[in-house]
BALOBA-1460 file (C-alpha; in Angstrom, 3 decimals):
// residues 321
<rec num="1" residu="m" x="0.000" y="0.000" z="0.000"/>
<rec num="2" residu="n" x="1.503" y="3.378" z="-0.988"/>
<rec num="3" residu="s" x="1.529" y="6.482" z="1.206"/>
<rec num="4" residu="s" x="-1.406" y="8.160" z="-0.565"/>
<rec num="5" residu="q" x="-3.592" y="5.062" z="-0.037"/>
<rec num="6" residu="k" x="-2.638" y="4.988" z="3.645"/>
<rec num="7" residu="l" x="-3.500" y="8.674" z="3.946"/>
<rec num="8" residu="k" x="-6.914" y="8.181" z="2.330"/>
<rec num="9" residu="e" x="-7.685" y="5.236" z="4.601"/>
<rec num="10" residu="s" x="-6.606" y="7.150" z="7.693"/>
<rec num="11" residu="q" x="-9.042" y="9.919" z="6.786"/>
<rec num="12" residu="i" x="-12.049" y="7.538" z="6.895"/>
<rec num="13" residu="p" x="-13.828" y="7.987" z="10.245"/>
<rec num="14" residu="e" x="-13.730" y="4.948" z="12.549"/>
<rec num="15" residu="k" x="-17.534" y="4.910" z="12.663"/>
<rec num="16" residu="e" x="-17.668" y="4.657" z="8.869"/>
<rec num="17" residu="k" x="-15.082" y="1.852" z="8.882"/>
<rec num="18" residu="d" x="-17.135" y="-0.113" z="11.418"/>
<rec num="19" residu="k" x="-20.270" y="0.413" z="9.331"/>
<rec num="20" residu="n" x="-18.543" y="-0.855" z="6.183"/>
<rec num="21" residu="k" x="-17.175" y="-3.867" z="8.054"/>
<rec num="22" residu="t" x="-20.626" y="-4.714" z="9.438"/>
<rec num="23" residu="q" x="-22.190" y="-4.407" z="5.983"/>
<rec num="24" residu="k" x="-19.518" y="-6.705" z="4.525"/>
<rec num="25" residu="s" x="-20.161" y="-9.299" z="7.248"/>
<rec num="26" residu="k" x="-23.895" y="-9.083" z="6.577"/>
<rec num="27" residu="e" x="-23.406" y="-9.565" z="2.830"/>
<rec num="28" residu="d" x="-21.120" y="-12.558" z="3.427"/>
<rec num="29" residu="a" x="-23.643" y="-14.158" z="5.800"/>
<rec num="30" residu="k" x="-26.465" y="-13.495" z="3.317"/>
<rec num="31" residu="e" x="-24.585" y="-15.240" z="0.492"/>
<rec num="32" residu="t" x="-23.524" y="-18.148" z="2.722"/>
<rec num="33" residu="l" x="-27.112" y="-18.742" z="3.835"/>
<rec num="34" residu="k" x="-28.308" y="-18.679" z="0.215"/>
<rec num="35" residu="k" x="-25.750" y="-21.336" z="-0.758"/>
<rec num="36" residu="i" x="-26.799" y="-23.576" z="2.132"/>
<rec num="37" residu="v" x="-30.455" y="-23.105" z="1.122"/>
<rec num="38" residu="e" x="-29.659" y="-24.226" z="-2.449"/>
<rec num="39" residu="q" x="-27.975" y="-27.349" z="-1.072"/>
<rec num="40" residu="a" x="-31.076" y="-28.020" z="1.021"/>
<rec num="41" residu="r" x="-33.304" y="-27.594" z="-2.051"/>
<rec num="42" residu="q" x="-31.249" y="-30.282" z="-3.778"/>
<rec num="43" residu="a" x="-31.629" y="-32.540" z="-0.723"/>
<rec num="44" residu="i" x="-35.423" y="-32.069" z="-0.716"/>
<rec num="45" residu="l" x="-35.601" y="-33.052" z="-4.398"/>
<rec num="46" residu="e" x="-33.685" y="-36.219" z="-3.528"/>
<rec num="47" residu="n" x="-36.040" y="-36.941" z="-0.580"/>
<rec num="48" residu="r" x="-33.158" y="-36.917" z="1.888"/>
<rec num="49" residu="l" x="-33.943" y="-36.940" z="5.596"/>
<rec num="50" residu="n" x="-33.115" y="-33.815" z="7.615"/>
<rec num="51" residu="a" x="-32.718" y="-31.880" z="4.367"/>
<rec num="52" residu="t" x="-32.797" y="-28.489" z="6.071"/>
<rec num="53" residu="e" x="-30.749" y="-29.288" z="9.173"/>
<rec num="54" residu="e" x="-27.788" y="-27.206" z="7.959"/>
<rec num="55" residu="v" x="-30.135" y="-24.320" z="7.111"/>
<rec num="56" residu="h" x="-31.442" y="-24.327" z="10.675"/>
<rec num="57" residu="k" x="-27.885" y="-24.263" z="12.054"/>
<rec num="58" residu="a" x="-26.862" y="-21.447" z="9.713"/>
<rec num="59" residu="m" x="-29.874" y="-19.328" z="10.682"/>
<rec num="60" residu="i" x="-28.956" y="-19.654" z="14.356"/>
<rec num="61" residu="e" x="-25.300" y="-18.834" z="13.623"/>
<rec num="62" residu="y" x="-25.976" y="-15.820" z="11.387"/>
<rec num="63" residu="k" x="-29.205" y="-14.508" z="12.906"/>
<rec num="64" residu="e" x="-27.652" y="-11.576" z="14.760"/>
<rec num="65" residu="i" x="-25.318" y="-10.644" z="11.891"/>
<rec num="66" residu="l" x="-28.310" y="-10.586" z="9.532"/>
<rec num="67" residu="g" x="-30.304" y="-8.277" z="11.798"/>
<rec num="68" residu="g" x="-32.120" y="-10.489" z="14.288"/>
<rec num="69" residu="e" x="-35.015" y="-12.927" z="14.110"/>
<rec num="70" residu="n" x="-37.247" y="-10.419" z="12.278"/>
<rec num="71" residu="s" x="-34.725" y="-9.790" z="9.494"/>
<rec num="72" residu="v" x="-35.863" y="-10.038" z="5.881"/>
<rec num="73" residu="l" x="-32.510" y="-11.694" z="5.137"/>
<rec num="74" residu="l" x="-33.717" y="-14.838" z="6.925"/>
<rec num="75" residu="l" x="-36.480" y="-15.368" z="4.355"/>
<rec num="76" residu="p" x="-34.623" y="-17.894" z="2.143"/>
<rec num="77" residu="g" x="-34.079" y="-20.080" z="5.212"/>
<rec num="78" residu="l" x="-37.678" y="-19.720" z="6.387"/>
<rec num="79" residu="f" x="-39.013" y="-20.525" z="2.916"/>
<rec num="80" residu="i" x="-36.971" y="-23.689" z="2.410"/>
<rec num="81" residu="q" x="-37.837" y="-25.028" z="5.866"/>
<rec num="82" residu="a" x="-41.535" y="-24.420" z="5.188"/>
<rec num="83" residu="e" x="-41.227" y="-26.325" z="1.897"/>
<rec num="84" residu="a" x="-39.439" y="-29.191" z="3.643"/>
<rec num="85" residu="y" x="-42.206" y="-29.476" z="6.239"/>
<rec num="86" residu="i" x="-44.861" y="-29.446" z="3.497"/>
<rec num="87" residu="a" x="-43.000" y="-32.281" z="1.746"/>
<rec num="88" residu="e" x="-43.019" y="-34.198" z="5.048"/>
<rec num="89" residu="s" x="-46.752" y="-33.427" z="5.593"/>
<rec num="90" residu="k" x="-45.914" y="-31.510" z="8.785"/>
<rec num="91" residu="l" x="-48.285" y="-28.761" z="7.814"/>
<rec num="92" residu="k" x="-48.589" y="-27.016" z="11.184"/>
<rec num="93" residu="k" x="-44.813" y="-26.537" z="11.324"/>
<rec num="94" residu="a" x="-44.792" y="-25.336" z="7.716"/>
<rec num="95" residu="e" x="-47.457" y="-22.761" z="8.543"/>
<rec num="96" residu="e" x="-45.388" y="-21.443" z="11.464"/>
<rec num="97" residu="f" x="-42.395" y="-20.804" z="9.199"/>
<rec num="98" residu="l" x="-44.561" y="-19.170" z="6.545"/>
<rec num="99" residu="q" x="-46.171" y="-16.888" z="9.116"/>
<rec num="100" residu="a" x="-42.692" y="-15.901" z="10.319"/>
<rec num="101" residu="a" x="-41.643" y="-15.193" z="6.723"/>
<rec num="102" residu="y" x="-44.791" y="-13.125" z="6.146"/>
<rec num="103" residu="w" x="-44.133" y="-11.092" z="9.294"/>
<rec num="104" residu="n" x="-40.481" y="-10.415" z="8.434"/>
<rec num="105" residu="l" x="-41.369" y="-9.276" z="4.912"/>
<rec num="106" residu="y" x="-44.253" y="-7.152" z="6.200"/>
<rec num="107" residu="q" x="-42.023" y="-5.487" z="8.810"/>
<rec num="108" residu="y" x="-39.369" y="-4.816" z="6.186"/>
<rec num="109" residu="n" x="-41.780" y="-3.120" z="3.785"/>
<rec num="110" residu="k" x="-43.904" y="-1.297" z="6.363"/>
<rec num="111" residu="p" x="-41.379" y="1.511" z="7.126"/>
<rec num="112" residu="k" x="-40.677" y="1.931" z="3.417"/>
<rec num="113" residu="e" x="-44.361" y="2.569" z="2.786"/>
<rec num="114" residu="k" x="-44.298" y="5.345" z="5.394"/>
<rec num="115" residu="g" x="-41.109" y="6.768" z="3.889"/>
<rec num="116" residu="s" x="-39.387" y="6.809" z="7.256"/>
<rec num="117" residu="e" x="-35.647" y="7.043" z="7.785"/>
<rec num="118" residu="d" x="-35.609" y="3.472" z="9.096"/>
<rec num="119" residu="g" x="-37.188" y="2.358" z="5.847"/>
<rec num="120" residu="n" x="-34.341" y="3.872" z="3.848"/>
<rec num="121" residu="k" x="-31.793" y="2.097" z="6.011"/>
<rec num="122" residu="m" x="-33.593" y="-1.222" z="5.760"/>
<rec num="123" residu="g" x="-33.890" y="-0.805" z="2.027"/>
<rec num="124" residu="q" x="-30.183" y="-1.525" z="1.727"/>
<rec num="125" residu="d" x="-30.639" y="-5.150" z="2.830"/>
<rec num="126" residu="i" x="-32.305" y="-6.445" z="-0.354"/>
<rec num="127" residu="s" x="-32.902" y="-5.051" z="-3.819"/>
<rec num="128" residu="e" x="-36.350" y="-4.227" z="-5.191"/>
<rec num="129" residu="k" x="-36.005" y="-7.289" z="-7.435"/>
<rec num="130" residu="e" x="-35.296" y="-9.544" z="-4.438"/>
<rec num="131" residu="n" x="-38.209" y="-7.944" z="-2.587"/>
<rec num="132" residu="a" x="-40.586" y="-8.797" z="-5.447"/>
<rec num="133" residu="e" x="-39.164" y="-12.322" z="-5.731"/>
<rec num="134" residu="y" x="-39.627" y="-12.944" z="-2.003"/>
<rec num="135" residu="n" x="-43.201" y="-11.664" z="-2.178"/>
<rec num="136" residu="g" x="-43.981" y="-13.997" z="-5.084"/>
<rec num="137" residu="q" x="-42.267" y="-16.916" z="-3.389"/>
<rec num="138" residu="l" x="-44.269" y="-16.375" z="-0.206"/>
<rec num="139" residu="h" x="-47.561" y="-16.630" z="-2.115"/>
<rec num="140" residu="k" x="-46.413" y="-19.717" z="-4.029"/>
<rec num="141" residu="i" x="-45.381" y="-21.603" z="-0.896"/>
<rec num="142" residu="f" x="-48.641" y="-20.659" z="0.824"/>
<rec num="143" residu="s" x="-50.328" y="-22.153" z="-2.248"/>
<rec num="144" residu="k" x="-48.433" y="-25.422" z="-1.710"/>
<rec num="145" residu="l" x="-49.504" y="-25.414" z="1.938"/>
<rec num="146" residu="y" x="-53.185" y="-24.908" z="1.061"/>
<rec num="147" residu="f" x="-52.917" y="-27.571" z="-1.656"/>
<rec num="148" residu="a" x="-51.573" y="-30.031" z="0.929"/>
<rec num="149" residu="q" x="-54.491" y="-29.040" z="3.195"/>
<rec num="150" residu="k" x="-56.875" y="-29.715" z="0.257"/>
<rec num="151" residu="d" x="-58.086" y="-26.110" z="0.319"/>
<rec num="152" residu="y" x="-57.905" y="-25.744" z="-3.465"/>
<rec num="153" residu="k" x="-59.713" y="-22.410" z="-3.602"/>
<rec num="154" residu="k" x="-57.074" y="-20.731" z="-1.421"/>
<rec num="155" residu="a" x="-54.281" y="-22.622" z="-3.198"/>
<rec num="156" residu="l" x="-55.487" y="-21.275" z="-6.544"/>
<rec num="157" residu="a" x="-55.790" y="-17.704" z="-5.244"/>
<rec num="158" residu="e" x="-52.282" y="-17.689" z="-3.727"/>
<rec num="159" residu="l" x="-50.647" y="-19.257" z="-6.781"/>
<rec num="160" residu="t" x="-52.398" y="-16.783" z="-9.092"/>
<rec num="161" residu="i" x="-50.895" y="-13.896" z="-7.107"/>
<rec num="162" residu="g" x="-47.495" y="-15.599" z="-7.100"/>
<rec num="163" residu="i" x="-47.517" y="-16.105" z="-10.870"/>
<rec num="164" residu="y" x="-48.639" y="-12.517" z="-11.450"/>
<rec num="165" residu="t" x="-45.844" y="-11.217" z="-9.214"/>
<rec num="166" residu="d" x="-43.294" y="-13.295" z="-11.125"/>
<rec num="167" residu="s" x="-44.594" y="-12.106" z="-14.486"/>
<rec num="168" residu="c" x="-44.010" y="-8.466" z="-13.473"/>
<rec num="169" residu="s" x="-40.254" y="-9.051" z="-13.316"/>
<rec num="170" residu="s" x="-39.704" y="-11.934" z="-15.760"/>
<rec num="171" residu="d" x="-41.017" y="-13.338" z="-19.031"/>
<rec num="172" residu="p" x="-44.182" y="-15.470" z="-18.529"/>
<rec num="173" residu="e" x="-42.597" y="-17.923" z="-21.000"/>
<rec num="174" residu="n" x="-39.481" y="-18.255" z="-18.833"/>
<rec num="175" residu="p" x="-39.102" y="-21.961" z="-17.978"/>
<rec num="176" residu="q" x="-38.486" y="-21.293" z="-14.301"/>
<rec num="177" residu="t" x="-41.732" y="-19.307" z="-14.141"/>
<rec num="178" residu="s" x="-43.481" y="-22.075" z="-16.071"/>
<rec num="179" residu="l" x="-42.940" y="-24.543" z="-13.218"/>
<rec num="180" residu="n" x="-45.759" y="-22.632" z="-11.537"/>
<rec num="181" residu="y" x="-48.053" y="-23.651" z="-14.409"/>
<rec num="182" residu="y" x="-47.542" y="-27.279" z="-13.466"/>
<rec num="183" residu="y" x="-48.664" y="-26.573" z="-9.901"/>
<rec num="184" residu="m" x="-51.627" y="-24.641" z="-11.310"/>
<rec num="185" residu="g" x="-52.471" y="-27.713" z="-13.383"/>
<rec num="186" residu="q" x="-52.385" y="-29.865" z="-10.260"/>
<rec num="187" residu="i" x="-54.901" y="-27.592" z="-8.555"/>
<rec num="188" residu="f" x="-57.282" y="-27.712" z="-11.535"/>
<rec num="189" residu="q" x="-56.907" y="-31.483" z="-11.705"/>
<rec num="190" residu="q" x="-57.996" y="-31.783" z="-8.073"/>
<rec num="191" residu="k" x="-60.908" y="-29.451" z="-8.819"/>
<rec num="192" residu="k" x="-61.901" y="-31.851" z="-11.661"/>
<rec num="193" residu="q" x="-61.330" y="-29.120" z="-14.250"/>
<rec num="194" residu="i" x="-59.409" y="-31.483" z="-16.511"/>
<rec num="195" residu="s" x="-59.281" y="-29.332" z="-19.634"/>
<rec num="196" residu="e" x="-57.681" y="-26.448" z="-17.718"/>
<rec num="197" residu="a" x="-55.257" y="-28.827" z="-15.977"/>
<rec num="198" residu="e" x="-54.088" y="-30.288" z="-19.280"/>
<rec num="199" residu="q" x="-53.583" y="-26.832" z="-20.774"/>
<rec num="200" residu="f" x="-51.269" y="-25.874" z="-17.907"/>
<rec num="201" residu="y" x="-49.373" y="-29.181" z="-18.112"/>
<rec num="202" residu="a" x="-48.891" y="-28.706" z="-21.855"/>
<rec num="203" residu="k" x="-47.790" y="-25.090" z="-21.351"/>
<rec num="204" residu="t" x="-45.127" y="-26.155" z="-18.847"/>
<rec num="205" residu="s" x="-43.637" y="-28.656" z="-21.296"/>
<rec num="206" residu="q" x="-43.872" y="-26.176" z="-24.164"/>
<rec num="207" residu="c" x="-41.992" y="-23.451" z="-22.262"/>
<rec num="208" residu="w" x="-39.081" y="-25.748" z="-21.415"/>
<rec num="209" residu="y" x="-39.026" y="-27.228" z="-24.930"/>
<rec num="210" residu="k" x="-38.971" y="-23.865" z="-26.735"/>
<rec num="211" residu="y" x="-36.539" y="-22.205" z="-24.343"/>
<rec num="212" residu="l" x="-33.955" y="-24.989" z="-24.449"/>
<rec num="213" residu="k" x="-34.377" y="-25.687" z="-28.164"/>
<rec num="214" residu="r" x="-33.551" y="-22.027" z="-28.788"/>
<rec num="215" residu="f" x="-30.551" y="-22.276" z="-26.476"/>
<rec num="216" residu="y" x="-29.116" y="-25.376" z="-28.151"/>
<rec num="217" residu="q" x="-29.897" y="-24.262" z="-31.699"/>
<rec num="218" residu="y" x="-28.917" y="-20.607" z="-31.479"/>
<rec num="219" residu="g" x="-27.057" y="-20.145" z="-28.196"/>
<rec num="220" residu="t" x="-29.614" y="-17.763" z="-26.715"/>
<rec num="221" residu="p" x="-29.830" y="-17.007" z="-23.887"/>
<rec num="222" residu="s" x="-26.165" y="-17.341" z="-22.922"/>
<rec num="223" residu="s" x="-25.309" y="-20.220" z="-20.600"/>
<rec num="224" residu="e" x="-24.635" y="-17.696" z="-17.805"/>
<rec num="225" residu="n" x="-28.300" y="-16.686" z="-17.904"/>
<rec num="226" residu="l" x="-29.721" y="-20.205" z="-17.690"/>
<rec num="227" residu="p" x="-31.432" y="-21.286" z="-14.445"/>
<rec num="228" residu="e" x="-29.325" y="-22.972" z="-11.768"/>
<rec num="229" residu="e" x="-28.765" y="-26.734" z="-11.922"/>
<rec num="230" residu="v" x="-31.198" y="-27.422" z="-9.075"/>
<rec num="231" residu="i" x="-33.981" y="-25.807" z="-11.154"/>
<rec num="232" residu="f" x="-33.215" y="-28.184" z="-14.023"/>
<rec num="233" residu="k" x="-33.468" y="-31.119" z="-11.630"/>
<rec num="234" residu="e" x="-36.817" y="-29.889" z="-10.343"/>
<rec num="235" residu="a" x="-37.963" y="-29.397" z="-13.945"/>
<rec num="236" residu="l" x="-37.016" y="-32.975" z="-14.781"/>
<rec num="237" residu="q" x="-39.218" y="-34.297" z="-11.980"/>
<rec num="238" residu="v" x="-42.099" y="-32.081" z="-13.095"/>
<rec num="239" residu="l" x="-41.751" y="-33.027" z="-16.776"/>
<rec num="240" residu="k" x="-41.728" y="-36.733" z="-15.906"/>
<rec num="241" residu="q" x="-44.929" y="-36.336" z="-13.885"/>
<rec num="242" residu="i" x="-46.554" y="-34.516" z="-16.803"/>
<rec num="243" residu="e" x="-45.457" y="-37.277" z="-19.197"/>
<rec num="244" residu="e" x="-46.930" y="-39.877" z="-16.851"/>
<rec num="245" residu="y" x="-50.239" y="-37.988" z="-16.785"/>
<rec num="246" residu="f" x="-50.466" y="-37.777" z="-20.584"/>
<rec num="247" residu="r" x="-49.467" y="-41.442" z="-21.018"/>
<rec num="248" residu="k" x="-52.332" y="-42.485" z="-18.751"/>
<rec num="249" residu="h" x="-54.859" y="-40.520" z="-20.782"/>
<rec num="250" residu="i" x="-53.775" y="-41.408" z="-24.322"/>
<rec num="251" residu="d" x="-55.789" y="-43.937" z="-26.292"/>
<rec num="252" residu="d" x="-56.502" y="-44.630" z="-29.976"/>
<rec num="253" residu="n" x="-59.360" y="-42.122" z="-29.988"/>
<rec num="254" residu="n" x="-57.446" y="-39.096" z="-28.713"/>
<rec num="255" residu="i" x="-53.827" y="-39.692" z="-29.716"/>
<rec num="256" residu="k" x="-53.793" y="-36.727" z="-32.111"/>
<rec num="257" residu="l" x="-54.991" y="-34.448" z="-29.315"/>
<rec num="258" residu="y" x="-51.993" y="-35.381" z="-27.156"/>
<rec num="259" residu="i" x="-49.271" y="-35.876" z="-29.765"/>
<rec num="260" residu="i" x="-47.890" y="-32.311" z="-29.604"/>
<rec num="261" residu="p" x="-47.953" y="-31.984" z="-25.786"/>
<rec num="262" residu="i" x="-46.248" y="-35.340" z="-25.300"/>
<rec num="263" residu="t" x="-43.593" y="-34.871" z="-27.992"/>
<rec num="264" residu="q" x="-42.751" y="-31.410" z="-26.691"/>
<rec num="265" residu="n" x="-42.537" y="-32.931" z="-23.221"/>
<rec num="266" residu="l" x="-40.173" y="-35.690" z="-24.399"/>
<rec num="267" residu="q" x="-37.921" y="-33.221" z="-26.198"/>
<rec num="268" residu="a" x="-37.957" y="-30.891" z="-23.184"/>
<rec num="269" residu="q" x="-36.787" y="-33.799" z="-21.021"/>
<rec num="270" residu="a" x="-34.086" y="-34.568" z="-23.587"/>
<rec num="271" residu="f" x="-32.784" y="-30.995" z="-23.473"/>
<rec num="272" residu="v" x="-32.831" y="-30.942" z="-19.673"/>
<rec num="273" residu="y" x="-30.833" y="-34.188" z="-19.608"/>
<rec num="274" residu="k" x="-28.359" y="-32.634" z="-22.030"/>
<rec num="275" residu="r" x="-27.957" y="-29.631" z="-19.748"/>
<rec num="276" residu="l" x="-27.305" y="-32.075" z="-16.889"/>
<rec num="277" residu="n" x="-24.582" y="-33.722" z="-19.020"/>
<rec num="278" residu="n" x="-26.476" y="-36.991" z="-19.525"/>
<rec num="279" residu="e" x="-25.976" y="-37.570" z="-23.256"/>
<rec num="280" residu="a" x="-27.400" y="-41.104" z="-23.203"/>
<rec num="281" residu="q" x="-30.742" y="-39.923" z="-21.814"/>
<rec num="282" residu="y" x="-30.725" y="-36.940" z="-24.175"/>
<rec num="283" residu="r" x="-30.500" y="-39.271" z="-27.180"/>
<rec num="284" residu="h" x="-33.028" y="-41.675" z="-25.658"/>
<rec num="285" residu="y" x="-35.721" y="-39.030" z="-25.188"/>
<rec num="286" residu="m" x="-35.126" y="-37.455" z="-28.594"/>
<rec num="287" residu="g" x="-35.527" y="-40.971" z="-29.966"/>
<rec num="288" residu="l" x="-38.836" y="-41.387" z="-28.129"/>
<rec num="289" residu="a" x="-40.133" y="-38.125" z="-29.612"/>
<rec num="290" residu="y" x="-39.031" y="-39.259" z="-33.081"/>
<rec num="291" residu="q" x="-40.855" y="-42.586" z="-32.662"/>
<rec num="292" residu="e" x="-44.073" y="-40.832" z="-31.620"/>
<rec num="293" residu="f" x="-44.043" y="-38.685" z="-34.773"/>
<rec num="294" residu="l" x="-42.995" y="-41.646" z="-36.919"/>
<rec num="295" residu="m" x="-45.954" y="-43.740" z="-35.769"/>
<rec num="296" residu="q" x="-48.446" y="-40.918" z="-36.297"/>
<rec num="297" residu="y" x="-47.180" y="-39.196" z="-39.423"/>
<rec num="298" residu="g" x="-44.546" y="-41.392" z="-41.085"/>
<rec num="299" residu="e" x="-40.854" y="-40.733" z="-41.729"/>
<rec num="300" residu="n" x="-41.344" y="-38.119" z="-44.457"/>
<rec num="301" residu="h" x="-43.568" y="-35.780" z="-42.442"/>
<rec num="302" residu="k" x="-41.987" y="-32.418" z="-41.530"/>
<rec num="303" residu="k" x="-42.585" y="-32.948" z="-37.786"/>
<rec num="304" residu="t" x="-40.756" y="-36.297" z="-37.878"/>
<rec num="305" residu="k" x="-37.884" y="-34.835" z="-39.859"/>
<rec num="306" residu="k" x="-37.669" y="-31.826" z="-37.545"/>
<rec num="307" residu="v" x="-36.567" y="-33.966" z="-34.585"/>
<rec num="308" residu="t" x="-33.616" y="-35.301" z="-36.567"/>
<rec num="309" residu="e" x="-32.808" y="-31.842" z="-37.930"/>
<rec num="310" residu="i" x="-32.633" y="-30.355" z="-34.435"/>
<rec num="311" residu="q" x="-30.186" y="-33.051" z="-33.346"/>
<rec num="312" residu="e" x="-28.009" y="-32.430" z="-36.398"/>
<rec num="313" residu="i" x="-27.966" y="-28.671" z="-35.786"/>
<rec num="314" residu="i" x="-26.937" y="-29.228" z="-32.168"/>
<rec num="315" residu="k" x="-24.175" y="-31.633" z="-33.250"/>
<rec num="316" residu="q" x="-22.877" y="-29.093" z="-35.751"/>
<rec num="317" residu="r" x="-22.848" y="-26.300" z="-33.166"/>
<rec num="318" residu="e" x="-20.914" y="-28.511" z="-30.759"/>
<rec num="319" residu="r" x="-18.361" y="-29.338" z="-33.474"/>
<rec num="320" residu="d" x="-17.982" y="-25.643" z="-34.297"/>
<rec num="321" residu="y" x="-17.309" y="-24.772" z="-30.680"/>
């Protein structure tokens, strides 16, 4: 460090230095908690026991650094523990964590609405984008809770708000957003509104198919802007459940009604497998889509040929790079 740098540093008031140090510690704790939450999400997808144990420990360790038990920065931990309890059918515990998350978010936004000085200070903890994402996530997890409680009216209302909140900050066709359409389909299926359920299932598959086909054919969006790996793993589970639903409902009388939804689903699964570096499953599912078109339309139909063409384009792009 040269003399001018030392001079500049010496001129920073001690109070300001302490403030900067505290903010750095808070940011580090925030990022660490988020990483542990992502690991827990992976564990939940794999049905591991005590999936959120490390999250609970981290929240205890970092609670004071993050601003106390009412801090908005604890929301990722509260959300994932609520989801884990829903998965375990411990709905009362899940509700407790969701109520805590609701309270922390409400307290965070309340001063901002009044325009108080405290609100401006608190506004440094999360961005407006994070604030909107947390609000949407809260509604979506409440929807899962009500779905588990078989209160489908409330589940539908909460998920509708969650999807709307997401759509304000991201493309409704975004595949990550489209996972919500699957859960919407589940609600309609339980309400015996089968046509609506099938439309949402088909839309989920279509979003993943189109998004990843565009990525592998044209390289857009860039790989840095793709969802995280854990989202792809969740998508794979969802797409398989949608495939299973359509398989159960296909017969000789309605095959043409389901051919596009199921082939888009199969190709979406193929692309997800490719993103997860499973080339064997990628080829297998592209082959299944090809066979579906072959049986319905023959080898010379444009839809049948298109499956092969996509694979050839992807191969060529990989050779070029």
